[in-house]
Every structure is written in C-alpha cells, then in structure tokens.
C-alpha positions as CSV (number, residue, x, y, z in Angstrom):
1,M,28.0,70.1,-27.2
2,A,24.3,71.0,-27.6
3,A,22.6,71.2,-24.2
4,V,18.9,71.7,-24.6
5,V,17.5,72.6,-21.3
6,G,14.8,75.2,-21.9
7,I,14.0,78.4,-23.8
8,A,15.4,81.9,-23.3
9,E,15.0,83.0,-19.8
10,P,12.9,86.2,-19.6
11,R,14.8,89.5,-19.5
12,R,12.0,91.8,-18.5
13,P,10.7,91.8,-14.9
14,G,7.1,91.7,-16.2
15,G,7.7,88.6,-18.3
16,L,9.4,86.9,-15.4
17,A,6.5,87.8,-13.0
18,V,4.0,86.3,-15.5
19,R,6.1,83.1,-15.7
20,V,6.5,82.8,-11.9
21,A,2.7,83.3,-11.4
22,A,2.0,80.7,-14.1
23,V,4.4,78.1,-12.5
24,A,2.8,78.8,-9.1
25,A,-0.7,78.3,-10.5
26,C,0.2,75.1,-12.3
27,Y,2.0,73.7,-9.3
28,Y,-1.0,74.4,-7.0
29,A,-3.4,72.9,-9.5
30,A,-1.2,69.8,-9.8
31,A,-1.0,69.5,-6.0
32,R,-4.8,69.6,-5.7
33,L,-5.0,66.8,-8.3
34,G,-2.4,64.8,-6.5
35,L,-4.2,65.1,-3.1
36,L,-7.4,63.6,-4.5
37,R,-5.9,60.1,-3.8
38,E,-3.9,59.6,-0.6
39,L,-2.4,56.7,1.4
40,T,-1.6,56.7,5.1
41,V,1.9,55.4,6.0
42,E,2.9,55.3,9.7
43,G,0.3,57.9,10.5
44,A,1.5,60.3,7.8
45,V,-0.6,61.1,4.7
46,V,1.3,60.6,1.5
47,T,0.4,60.6,-2.2
48,P,1.5,57.7,-4.5
49,I,2.2,60.2,-7.3
50,W,3.1,63.8,-6.5
51,P,2.5,65.6,-9.9
52,P,3.7,69.1,-8.7
53,T,7.3,67.8,-8.7
54,G,7.1,66.9,-12.3
55,V,5.4,70.2,-13.1
56,A,8.3,72.1,-11.3
57,V,11.1,70.2,-13.1
58,A,9.4,70.7,-16.5
59,A,8.8,74.4,-15.8
60,L,12.4,75.0,-14.8
61,L,13.6,73.3,-18.0
62,I,11.1,75.1,-20.3
63,F,11.0,78.6,-18.7
64,G,14.4,78.8,-17.1
65,L,15.8,78.5,-13.6
66,R,14.7,82.1,-12.7
67,C,11.2,80.8,-12.3
68,W,12.0,78.9,-9.1
69,P,10.0,81.4,-6.9
70,G,6.9,80.1,-8.6
71,V,7.7,76.6,-7.3
72,T,8.0,77.9,-3.7
73,L,4.9,80.0,-4.0
74,G,2.9,77.1,-5.4
75,A,4.2,74.7,-2.6
76,F,3.2,77.3,0.0
77,L,-0.3,77.7,-1.4
78,A,-0.7,73.9,-1.4
79,V,0.4,73.6,2.2
80,L,-1.9,76.6,3.1
81,S,-4.9,74.8,1.6
82,L,-4.3,71.8,3.8
83,T,-3.3,73.1,7.3
84,T,-2.2,76.1,9.2
85,P,1.5,76.5,8.4
86,G,4.0,75.9,11.2
87,V,7.8,75.9,11.5
88,E,7.9,72.6,9.7
89,V,6.6,74.2,6.5
90,L,10.0,75.8,6.1
91,G,11.5,72.4,5.5
92,V,8.8,71.4,3.1
93,L,9.2,74.6,1.1
94,F,12.9,74.3,1.0
95,G,12.9,70.6,0.0
96,N,10.2,71.1,-2.6
97,T,12.1,74.0,-4.2
98,A,15.6,72.6,-3.9
99,A,14.9,69.2,-5.4
100,P,13.5,70.4,-8.7
101,L,16.3,73.1,-8.9
102,C,18.9,70.4,-8.3
103,A,17.2,68.2,-10.9
104,A,17.3,71.0,-13.5
105,L,21.0,71.8,-12.8
106,L,22.0,68.1,-12.9
107,L,20.2,67.7,-16.3
108,R,21.9,70.9,-17.6
109,R,25.3,69.6,-16.6
110,A,24.6,66.3,-18.3
111,G,23.7,68.0,-21.6
112,F,20.0,67.0,-21.4
113,R,17.8,67.6,-24.4
114,T,14.2,68.4,-23.7
115,D,13.0,66.5,-26.8
116,L,14.3,63.3,-25.2
117,S,15.8,62.2,-28.5
118,R,18.5,60.1,-27.1
119,L,18.6,57.2,-24.6
120,R,21.1,59.1,-22.5
121,D,18.4,61.8,-22.0
122,G,15.9,59.2,-20.7
123,L,18.5,57.8,-18.4
124,A,19.5,61.2,-17.1
125,L,15.8,62.0,-16.4
126,V,15.4,58.8,-14.5
127,F,18.6,58.6,-12.5
128,L,19.6,62.3,-12.0
129,A,16.2,64.1,-11.9
130,A,13.9,61.5,-10.5
131,L,16.0,59.2,-8.3
132,A,18.9,61.4,-7.2
133,A,17.5,64.9,-6.9
134,M,14.3,63.8,-5.2
135,L,16.3,62.5,-2.3
136,I,16.6,66.1,-1.2
137,S,12.8,66.8,-0.8
138,A,12.2,63.5,0.9
139,T,15.1,63.9,3.3
140,V,14.5,67.5,4.2
141,G,10.7,67.2,4.4
142,A,10.6,64.0,6.6
143,G,13.6,65.3,8.6
144,F,11.9,68.6,9.5
145,L,8.8,66.7,10.5
146,V,10.9,64.6,12.9
147,L,12.8,67.6,14.3
148,T,9.6,69.5,15.0
149,D,7.9,66.5,16.6
150,G,5.4,66.2,13.7
151,L,6.5,62.7,13.1
152,P,7.9,60.0,15.4
153,A,11.6,59.2,14.8
154,A,10.7,55.5,14.3
155,S,8.4,56.4,11.4
156,F,11.1,58.4,9.5
157,W,12.2,55.7,7.0
158,P,8.7,54.5,5.9
159,V,7.6,58.1,5.4
160,W,10.9,59.0,3.8
161,L,10.6,56.2,1.3
162,A,6.9,57.0,0.4
163,W,7.8,60.7,0.0
164,W,10.8,59.9,-2.2
165,V,8.9,57.5,-4.4
166,G,6.0,59.8,-4.8
167,D,8.2,62.7,-5.9
168,A,10.2,60.5,-8.2
169,M,7.0,59.1,-9.8
170,G,5.9,62.7,-10.4
171,V,9.1,63.4,-12.4
172,L,9.0,60.1,-14.3
173,I,5.4,60.5,-15.5
174,V,4.6,64.3,-15.5
175,T,7.8,65.8,-16.6
176,P,8.3,63.9,-19.9
177,L,4.6,64.4,-20.7
178,L,4.8,68.2,-20.3
179,L,8.1,68.3,-22.3
180,S,6.6,66.3,-25.1
181,L,3.4,68.3,-25.2
182,H,5.5,71.5,-25.3
183,R,7.2,70.3,-28.5
184,A,4.2,68.4,-30.0
185,R,3.1,69.1,-33.6
186,L,-0.6,69.1,-34.2
187,P,-2.8,68.1,-35.9
188,L,-1.9,64.6,-36.8
189,P,-2.4,63.3,-40.4
190,L,-5.8,61.5,-40.9
191,G,-4.3,58.0,-40.8
192,R,-2.4,58.7,-37.6
193,R,-5.5,60.2,-36.0
194,R,-7.4,57.0,-36.7
195,E,-4.7,54.9,-35.2
196,A,-4.4,57.3,-32.2
197,T,-8.2,56.9,-31.7
198,A,-8.0,53.2,-31.8
199,L,-5.1,53.2,-29.4
200,A,-7.0,55.4,-27.0
201,V,-10.1,53.2,-27.1
202,V,-8.0,50.0,-26.5
203,A,-6.2,51.7,-23.6
204,C,-9.4,53.0,-22.0
205,L,-10.9,49.5,-22.2
206,L,-7.9,47.3,-21.4
207,V,-6.3,49.3,-18.6
208,P,-9.3,49.3,-16.2
209,L,-9.9,45.6,-17.0
210,A,-6.3,44.7,-16.1
211,V,-6.2,46.8,-12.9
212,Y,-9.6,46.0,-11.5
213,S,-9.5,42.3,-12.3
214,P,-9.4,40.2,-9.2
215,I,-6.7,38.1,-10.7
216,S,-3.2,39.4,-11.4
217,T,-3.4,40.8,-14.9
218,L,-1.5,44.0,-14.6
219,F,1.0,42.8,-17.3
220,L,-1.7,43.3,-19.9
221,V,-1.1,47.0,-20.0
222,Y,2.5,46.7,-21.3
223,P,1.5,45.8,-24.9
224,V,-0.5,49.0,-25.1
225,V,2.4,51.1,-23.8
226,I,4.8,49.4,-26.3
227,W,2.3,50.0,-29.1
228,A,2.1,53.7,-28.1
229,A,5.9,54.0,-27.9
230,L,6.4,52.3,-31.3
231,R,3.8,54.4,-33.2
232,F,3.6,57.7,-31.3
233,Q,6.9,57.8,-29.4
234,L,7.0,59.9,-26.2
235,V,3.6,61.6,-26.3
236,G,1.7,58.4,-26.9
237,S,3.7,56.2,-24.5
238,V,3.7,58.7,-21.6
239,L,0.0,59.4,-22.0
240,C,-0.7,55.7,-21.7
241,A,1.6,55.5,-18.7
242,L,-0.2,58.4,-17.1
243,L,-3.6,56.7,-17.7
244,T,-2.3,53.4,-16.3
245,S,-0.9,55.1,-13.2
246,V,-4.0,57.1,-12.5
247,V,-6.3,54.1,-12.8
248,A,-3.9,51.9,-10.7
249,T,-3.7,54.6,-8.0
250,V,-7.5,54.9,-7.8
251,A,-7.8,51.1,-7.4
252,A,-5.0,51.0,-4.9
253,T,-6.4,53.7,-2.6
254,D,-9.8,52.0,-2.8
255,G,-8.2,48.6,-2.1
256,V,-9.9,46.8,-5.0
257,G,-8.9,44.8,-8.0
258,A,-5.3,43.8,-8.1
259,F,-4.8,45.6,-4.7
260,A,-7.5,43.8,-2.7
261,G,-6.6,42.1,0.5
262,L,-3.3,44.0,1.0
263,D,-2.3,46.2,3.9
264,R,-1.2,49.8,3.3
265,I,2.5,49.0,3.1
266,E,1.9,46.2,0.6
267,V,-0.4,48.4,-1.4
268,M,2.2,51.2,-1.6
269,L,5.0,48.8,-2.6
270,K,2.9,47.0,-5.3
271,L,1.5,50.2,-6.7
272,Q,4.9,52.0,-6.9
273,A,6.6,49.0,-8.4
274,F,3.9,48.8,-11.1
275,N,3.8,52.6,-11.8
276,G,7.6,52.7,-11.9
277,A,7.9,49.8,-14.3
278,T,5.3,51.3,-16.6
279,A,6.8,54.8,-16.6
280,L,10.3,53.4,-17.2
281,T,9.1,51.2,-20.1
282,A,7.3,54.2,-21.7
283,L,10.2,56.7,-21.2
284,L,13.2,54.5,-22.1
285,L,11.5,52.7,-25.0
286,S,10.4,56.0,-26.6
287,A,13.9,57.4,-26.2
288,V,15.5,54.4,-27.9
289,I,12.9,54.6,-30.8
290,I,13.4,58.3,-31.3
291,E,17.2,57.9,-31.3
292,Q,17.1,55.1,-33.8
293,R,14.7,57.1,-36.0
294,N,17.0,60.2,-35.9
295,T,20.0,58.0,-36.7
296,R,18.2,56.5,-39.7
297,D,17.2,59.9,-41.0
298,S,20.9,61.1,-40.7
299,V,22.1,58.0,-42.6
300,E,19.5,58.5,-45.4
301,K,20.5,62.2,-45.7
302,A,24.2,61.4,-45.9
303,C,23.5,58.7,-48.6
304,Q,21.5,61.3,-50.6
305,E,24.3,63.8,-50.3
306,L,26.8,61.1,-51.4
307,V,24.6,60.3,-54.5
308,E,24.5,63.9,-55.5
309,V,28.3,64.3,-55.2
310,L,28.9,61.1,-57.3
311,E,26.5,62.4,-59.9
312,H,28.4,65.6,-60.2
313,L,31.8,63.9,-60.3
314,T,30.5,61.5,-63.0
315,A,29.4,64.4,-65.1
316,G,32.9,66.0,-64.7
317,E,31.5,68.9,-62.5
318,A,32.6,70.1,-59.2
319,P,30.6,68.8,-56.3
320,P,27.9,71.3,-55.0
321,P,28.9,73.3,-52.0
322,R,27.5,71.8,-48.8
323,P,25.2,74.1,-46.8
324,R,26.6,75.4,-43.6
325,P,24.9,74.0,-40.5
326,H,22.2,76.3,-39.1
327,T,23.4,78.2,-36.0
328,D,20.9,79.6,-33.6
329,E,21.3,82.3,-31.0
330,S,23.1,80.0,-28.6
331,G,25.7,79.0,-31.1
332,D,24.6,75.4,-31.5
333,S,25.3,74.1,-35.0
334,D,22.5,71.6,-35.1
335,G,19.7,73.9,-34.3
336,S,18.7,71.9,-31.3
337,G,20.4,74.0,-28.7
338,D,18.9,76.0,-26.0
339,P,18.8,79.8,-26.3
340,G,18.4,79.8,-22.6
341,D,22.0,78.7,-22.3
342,T,23.0,82.2,-23.3
343,D,22.4,83.2,-19.7
344,D,25.1,80.9,-18.6
345,R,27.7,83.3,-19.9
346,S,26.6,86.0,-17.5
347,S,25.7,83.6,-14.7
348,P,27.8,80.4,-14.5
349,S,25.3,78.6,-12.3
350,G,22.3,79.5,-14.3
351,I,20.8,81.3,-11.3
352,P,21.1,85.1,-11.0
C-alpha cells in the first residue's frame, strides 16, 4: 500500500538543522499572524484560527518527523514574544509539539497521501489530524493552566473548547493549503489563468459583501468555494476557504456584519461553525473531484491499452508487452509513494 506522508528525511545533521530552523521560523511567523486577531473566552485570550498547528502538521508530513524540534522551538519563541515563560509553558510546549506529531503518525498509519487525491485522505485529515490529534494540545494546555492557577477550574471547558477548535481549524485550513502548494504546478495555461483571475476577483468582492452584510448572507460564499473546487481542485478551494475564514475572523473580532450584536461566546460559536463548514466543503469536495478525475484517467488509459491489444490481435500479431510499473526508492509501484518511508525500516515509529 502506498503511504505518501512526506519526502526523504534528511540524513546529514546540517540538512536536518536547516529544516528544523525553517520549521521554527515558519511556526513563529504563523503564530504572529494568528495573534493579530484574538477573542477573550472566560478571561483567557484565544485565537479563532491557530495557523501554526497547520504549519507544524504540514512540515512534519513534508520534511519528516525528525523536524519536530522546530515545532517546539517555534512554539517557545511564540510564547516568549507574549509573556515571561513560567512553569505552565511546559504544558503548552508539550501539547503543541505532541499534537502535530500524533497527527502525522495517525496519518502515516492510515496510509495518507499528501496530494489528497482520495476522499479517504480528506476524511483522515479531518477526523484523525484535526479533530482527534488536536485534543492533545487543548487538554494538556488548558489542563496545565488550571494546575498552575493560571486559569480557574470553572473556566476549563470553555477555554478547552476554544483551544481545540482553534487548533483544529489551523489544520483544516492551513495544512491542505501548504500540501497543495508544495505539489502545485505553475504556471497555469493562459485560459486557466484568466479563469483564476476571474475567480479571485469574484471572491474578493463577494466574500466581504457576504460577511459584512448586516443581514445573514454568509451562504453566498459557498458557490465561490464550489466553483474553485470544481475548476482548480484543492489549491483553489482551500485558498477561497482561507480568504473567507480570514475575512470572517476580522469581522467577528470587530463585532460587525454578520457577527454584530452577539456576545463573545456566540461570536466564537458562529464563527467556528462557519469556518469549519467552509473548510470541510473545500477539502472534501476537492478530494472527491480529484479522486473521480484520477479514476476517469485510469479508465481511459485502460481502454486505450485494450484498443491497442485488439488491434494487434486482429492483425495476427502478439500483443505488445506492457510496461512495468515505475518503482521509486521506497518500492511503491505507482510512483506515488513516499521516499521518507524508507526510514521506517530502521525506525519502526518513524522517530529516531
């Protein structure tokens, strides 16, 4: 079974150090972006979307599990930029590192492919990486705050829920975007570039109109997301979902448009329900379309091979030999495997 979960993990210490530093820098930059918009829940400051979690999961899938120290370093730098670290920072660092690691390991065990070419890949990212693995960071982080008297025990569950949803949204929106950009082929043909420009213009006009309208018109963004998924698959749909989530988050934290007149809890619930529905629509619809397209291509190729065989048999000739499937370094026969899986032979868990 082909399990595509990253590229070859670095063998040389210098290469590993560069990747760790790059992951830490990206994590910290994403944290600074995420902290631009905050909400206060039960006296605790939370972010509706926590992009560093999505960056961490994508980095572990692309660069390999050995880059996990970059996640810890990036999380420490993010905490250091906000406050003087105390004992509670240990729980935050452990949770923010363990959750992406657990997500990557669960995806590897599920045979996840980073091109998200199957519906099962989209479902694995949603239920294993986003919803299940992020329970770790929320539970450990909020739990340490309660144990160190940084948070009242009565506020544990509201903060835990906001923490979990923020991390899960980071995985749902940021991880598929980075994975798709990692595999994107540019430039687009001229006709596709024109359509992409038209889609971008419509999205930039319609999304703010739907979000900032005083009446409930958030549903207007879904035709744009569907258009992007149908024509540009994962890259287009996730970019539209990201734009929608950013605009909605800005409006929610300002308390305007569709989020006017709501208290903080209602704003959080409405915002996260909307962002979650948009991200799920973009991710799962794109996965279905890509899977159907790949199936159609396989059927067309098989029909072409059958026609060639029949032509040779009609002419009284032996059928041409079928080419052997391409085999890469990892031994996958379809060429979609992960060379990084070669490390699993020497380290069963994928971690040295």
